[in-house]
C-alpha positions in Angstrom: -31.6 55.6 29.2 -34.6 53.7 29.9 -33.9 50.6 32.0 -35.3 47.1 30.2 -37.4 46.2 33.2 -40.0 48.5 34.7 -39.6 46.9 38.0 -35.9 48.2 38.3 -36.4 52.1 38.8 -33.7 54.9 39.1 -33.1 56.0 42.4 -31.8 59.4 42.6 -29.4 60.1 45.1 -29.5 63.0 47.6 -27.4 65.9 46.2 -24.2 67.0 48.0 -23.1 63.3 49.2 -19.6 62.8 50.6 -17.5 61.1 48.5 -17.7 57.5 50.5 -21.7 58.2 50.4 -21.5 58.5 46.6 -19.7 55.6 46.3 -21.8 53.7 48.6 -24.8 54.6 46.6 -23.0 53.8 43.3 -22.5 50.2 45.2 -26.1 49.9 45.8 -26.9 50.8 42.3 -24.4 47.9 40.9 -25.9 45.6 43.3 -29.4 46.3 42.2 -28.4 46.2 38.2 -26.6 42.9 39.0 -29.7 41.2 40.6 -31.6 42.7 37.7 -29.3 40.6 35.3 -28.9 37.6 37.1 -32.9 37.2 37.4 -33.2 37.7 33.9 -30.2 35.4 33.0 -31.8 32.8 34.8 -35.4 33.0 33.4 -33.9 33.1 29.7 -31.7 30.3 30.2 -34.5 28.3 31.9 -36.7 29.2 28.6 -34.0 28.0 26.1 -33.3 24.8 27.9 -37.1 24.0 27.9 -37.5 24.8 24.4 -34.2 22.7 23.4 -35.7 19.4 25.4 -39.0 19.7 23.9 -37.5 20.0 20.5 -35.3 17.1 21.2 -38.1 15.1 22.8 -40.2 15.7 19.4 -37.5 14.8 17.0 -36.8 11.6 19.0 -40.2 10.7 19.3 -41.1 11.3 15.5 -38.1 9.4 14.3 -39.0 6.4 16.5 -42.4 6.5 15.5 -41.5 6.7 11.4 -39.5 3.9 11.8 -41.9 1.4 13.0 -42.9 0.6 9.5 -46.3 0.2 10.1 -47.2 3.8 8.4 -50.6 3.9 9.4 -51.8 5.7 12.3 -48.1 6.1 13.7 -46.9 7.5 10.5 -49.7 10.3 10.8 -48.5 10.7 14.4 -44.8 11.0 13.3 -45.1 13.6 10.9 -47.6 15.5 13.1 -44.3 15.6 15.6 -42.1 16.6 12.8 -44.2 19.5 12.1 -44.5 20.4 15.9 -40.8 20.2 16.1 -40.7 22.8 13.0 -42.8 25.4 14.8 -40.8 24.8 17.9 -37.5 25.5 16.5 -38.9 28.6 15.1 -39.8 29.9 18.4 -36.0 29.8 19.6 -34.8 32.4 17.2 -37.8 34.3 17.7 -37.9 34.9 21.2 -33.8 34.7 21.7 -33.8 33.3 24.7 -30.1 31.8 24.5 -29.1 35.1 23.1 -30.6 37.2 25.7 -29.4 34.8 28.5 -25.7 35.4 27.2 -26.5 39.2 27.2 -27.3 38.8 30.6 -24.3 36.6 31.4 -22.2 39.7 30.0 -23.9 42.4 31.6 -23.8 40.5 35.1 -19.9 40.0 34.5 -19.4 43.7 33.7 -21.4 44.7 36.9 -19.5 42.4 39.3 -16.3 43.7 37.7 -17.2 47.2 38.2 -18.7 46.0 41.9 -15.2 44.7 42.8 -13.3 47.8 41.3 -15.1 50.2 43.5 -15.0 48.0 46.6 -11.4 47.5 46.2 -11.1 51.3 45.8 -13.3 52.3 48.8 -11.1 49.6 50.8 -7.9 50.7 49.6 -8.3 54.6 49.7 -8.8 56.7 53.1 -12.1 58.1 53.6 -10.6 61.5 53.4 -8.8 60.8 50.2 -11.6 59.0 48.3 -11.8 61.2 44.8 -15.6 62.0 43.7 -14.1 62.3 40.2 -12.9 58.5 40.4 -16.4 57.8 41.7 -17.7 59.6 38.7 -15.7 57.5 36.5 -16.8 54.6 37.9 -20.5 55.8 37.7 -19.8 56.7 33.8 -19.0 53.3 33.1 -22.0 52.0 35.2 -24.0 53.9 32.8 -22.1 52.7 29.7 -22.9 49.3 30.8 -26.9 50.0 31.2 -26.4 52.0 27.7 -24.7 49.1 26.1 -27.3 46.3 27.5 -30.5 48.7 26.3 -28.8 49.2 23.0 -28.2 45.3 22.4 -31.5 44.6 23.9 -33.2 46.7 21.3 -31.3 45.2 18.6 -32.4 41.7 19.7 -36.0 42.9 19.5 -35.5 44.6 16.4 -34.0 41.7 14.7 -36.2 39.5 12.3 -34.6 36.4 13.9 -34.1 37.5 17.4 -30.0 36.8 17.4 -27.1 38.9 16.5 
């Protein structure tokens, strides 16, 4: 699976790791994935909020200007603002900042849950009894989260409206 951000490159662990080292390697992968999701979530949330504030400001300004009853220059400015609002409102579905923000929120939740599960397993299990198959199952779930993120990301990109 291709990672959505080229700055996050998969790191191959050395082969033949002991179960505890394998678990720690997986924890570091989950931490990197969580950092990625967090940074993207913050970026998408900021973009979504800024766009909404711009849209709201333009709508309020155009309504006030159109309500001044002196329909000369002010009416022209008001109508220009209404047209600008239309353009701004078409950007949100196209870029889908809110949808992508929520997608990162969901992914981050899954990475946190997986991190907690693995951390608890390591803490609750004596080192000699750590099961490599259990670590593999958690790694498979980690991969599944990335697959789901990548698939949904591509769905957003392919969608004509940018939302699901």
